[in-house]
C-alpha positions, 0 to 999 in steps of 0.5 A: 133866915134874916130878921125880916124873914127873907132868904139869905142874900144871893151870892154873886160870881165875884171871887178869885181866879177859877182855874178849874172852871176856866179849864172846864169851859175851855174843853167845851169851847173846843168841843163846840168848835168841833161840833159846829164844823159841819157842812152847809145844811140849811137851804135858806143860806142861799137866798140870804147870800144872793141878797147879800151879793145884790146889796153889794152890787147895787149899793142899796137895800131891797124892800120888795121881792124880785126873786119869785114870779108869784110874789114879785113886787110884794113888800119884804123887809130884808131885816138881816141885810147886814148879816147877808152882806157880811156873809157875801164878803166871807163867801167871796173870800173863802167860798162855802168852806170859809163860811163854815170855818167862820161859823165854827170859830164864831160858835167857839166865841159864843161858848166863851161868852156863855162861860163868862156870863155863867161866871157873872151869874155865880157859876164856878168850877166844873159847874160851868163846864157841865152847864156849857155841855148841856147848852152844846147838846141843845144848841148844836142842831141850830148851828147853821150858817144863818143870821140866827148866829148873831142872836145866839152870840149876842144873847150871852153878851147882853145877859152878862152885861146886865148882870155885871151892871147890877153886881158892880153898878158900873155905868160903862157897862150900860153904855155898851148896850145901845150900840150893840142893840143897833148892830144886832137889829141890822143882823137879826130881828131877834134883837127883841129877845135881847131887849126882853132879857134886859127888861127881865133883869131889871124887873127881877132885880126890882122884885128882889130889892122889894122883897129885901133879898138883896140890895145891889150897887146897880139900880133896876131903874137904871137898867130899865132905862138902858133897856129903853135906850137899847130898844130905841137904838134898834129902830135905827135900821132901814125898816124901822119898827117893821123889823119886829113884824117877822117874829110876830107874823111868823108865829101868829099869822094864819097865812104863815101857818100854812107854810111848810116850815118845820122849824116853826112847829112845836118840838115833839118827843120824836126828835126832841126827847133830849130837849124835854129831858134836859129842860126838865132836869134844869127845872128841877135844879132851879127848884132845888135852889129856889130859896136863893134864886134871883127873880130874874133867873126864874123869869128868863128861864120861864120865858125861854122855855115858853119860846122853845115849847112854841117853836123848835127853832127856839130850842137853841135860844133856850139853851143859851139863855138857860145855861148860865142859870144852870151853872149857877144852880149846879154851883149852889148844889155843889156848895151845899153838898161840899162839906158832907162830901169832904167829911165822909170821903175827903180824898175822893172829894178833892179828886172830883173837884180837881184833876179827876173832875177835869178829866171827867169833863174832858172825856164827856166833852170829847164823847159828846162832840164825837157823838154829835159828828156821828151819823149814828142815832143818839140822844145827843142829836136833836131833830135831823142833826145826825145827818149833818156832814162833818167838814167844810163846804157844802153838804152832799145833800144840802142843795139840788146841785146836780138837778140845777146843773141839769136845768141850766145845761138844758136851759129849761124855761119857766114858769116852774114849780119848786118845792119850798126848801129848794127855792133858795138854791134856785135863787142862788144858782139860776136867778135872774134867768129863772124866778122861783115859785116859793122859797124860805122867805115865808112872809112874802108869800102870804097872798100866794099861799092863801090862794094856793091852799084852795087849789088841788095839786093838778089845778096849781100846776095848770093855773100857774102854767108850769113848764117844769118842776123841781120837786124834793122827795119830801114833797110827796103830794106833788111827786105823786101827782107828777108821776101819774100825769101823762103830760109830765115826764121825769128827766133827771134826779139826784139825791135831793130832788127830781126834775119833771118836764111838761111835754118833753117831746117838744125838746126832742134831742135834748131831753130823754124821759125816764119811763120806768123809774120812780125814784120817789117811791123807796118801797120799790113797788114799781119794779117791773116783773115783765122781762121786756119792761125789766130790760127797759128799766135796767137801761134807764137805771144805768143811764140815771147812774151815769148821768148823776155819778154822785147820786147814792139814790141812782146807785141804789135804784140801779142795784135794785133793778139789777138784782131783780134782773138777776145781775148779781155782780152789777147789783152788788157793785151798785149797792156798794157804791150807794153805801159809799156815797151816803154813809148815813142812809140806813136803808142802803146798808140794809139793801146791800146786806140782803144781797150779801145774805142771799149770796151766803155771806151772813157775817158781812150782811150782819155787820151791815144790818147792825150798822143800819139799826144803829143809824135808825134804831126805830126800824124793826126790819133791820133787827129782823134781817140781823136775826136772819143773818145770825140764824144763817150763821147758827147763832140762834140765841142772838137771833132770838134776842134781835127778833124780840127787839124787833117785836118791841119796835111795833112792826106792822102785822105782816112783819110781826107774823114773819118775826113770830114765825122765825121765833117758832122755827128757832125755838124748834131748832129748825 
């Protein structure tokens, strides 16, 4: 303790070369580039791109909606206009593959900036690498091609510049903030997070100075002035202060709360367990090093955690804000533990701090990047990130490409109904010929959503005069409504969506409806038993598979219908095609495995059931089927183990009785 009774001065990141930290950070930067190299997976990109192309074509920045028929003319601030223009230029040069490549390189730079900021905050050695790996797990599910990229990249830059000014007092550092803020404000409205970060640094430094914990060369008042100047610079954009309305209205507006946008919901344990675990671990680290913790670190961590708890899209923001703080805390713990480790195990301590630690870091970074690119369920996957497809270009299920090609080939005319997530691609592919009902621009639809919420699904279809519908499989209410209405008929489907047309008879010769198939019902309860109906369903399933040869769902349906019709070889070929087309879908492997088990190929069936369980470990039927395969192969002990694991997954009453019955049979040796 000092004479004033306060904690010792807080150490900054000054010091000589940190080769170990540089190597550790470089390893994670490479892992980040690899983890970010996945195909287009965000539906909002398409309307952003279309608006970017329109801005380039017209030479003006739009301020009203022109893409929909439900909100045409409504005011809308295209607050990411500059990012959209840049994305359109990249797309024009390199297509969707070019966008993914630039995104991967950008995120390599983001993690390089995080490493620099971590060192500025006091992070050293392997602690920097481990903190960056922590950030990679948390941010990867947000590594989309979208304007948010700008925020995730500029946050560590603002963080590092603020810390450098306080530690060195160089005004040249502050001069960079207003122009960067101006650029950021035209790329993404989350520039407010950067202004808040500067304010937190200034306030925290003032508190530390007031308490006598430190006296830095850079004065808090000067940083606060720079924050005010940066805020003023953000107003230099086509929409002025209105760029700050999206964040407020998206979070607080009652009408927007009705919009089916998952990313604005709070994170739950299901899908975000690793966020809660890692956030708790980070909080514990801060508590252990609280005696020397800068006040700004506590403010930033608490604020970022509050934002992440409010909306799952902010988990990535929490990652880049908290990683440098975690690096500092890990460094402090290592410093405290170092003397004891060197005293009791000097050789091991030297190895862990040098080549051994770097080797462990390399293995960890490689393992995490491989797991992030794998479709197998894992704690490193947040939300639905395990479904991201490694590679460049568009993902197989990132857009309803086959459905929209069908719509354009048949020249279907609106008004149309479209599911929320499909509007962006319709804007990209079919506007201006077709106008969408809704898309990812939540705020522009406030009035429409308020009106639509009071309508039944039937009333909405009738009052809008919908002539055809593009419906995603997640849009269960509308899919069920369209399937039961006699005036709407299914005419096409792929792995992303279905196309229903009102009164397709008027388009005789152009459209051939599906009478028996119900692709939205994956329970296959609609499969007919009547021989004549079964022949009709089989003919339709063959037509659907031929019409959409790249659709795993169409192949799966053909396999199911063929199996019901007793055409084993055709069913086997169709199921194998479904698995080849969609390697991430556990149920397709399960269906193929059941057919192989019926044919007596228990070993091949077992491999498929285990692969399905690896992709969806919470589904008990895959464990039950694996037990059936093991029992067929005479491996009763292993079968009982899988049955007990299936019981632990809380199966329904029907499956539970089957599991218990099979356990009794195996116990009796039957």
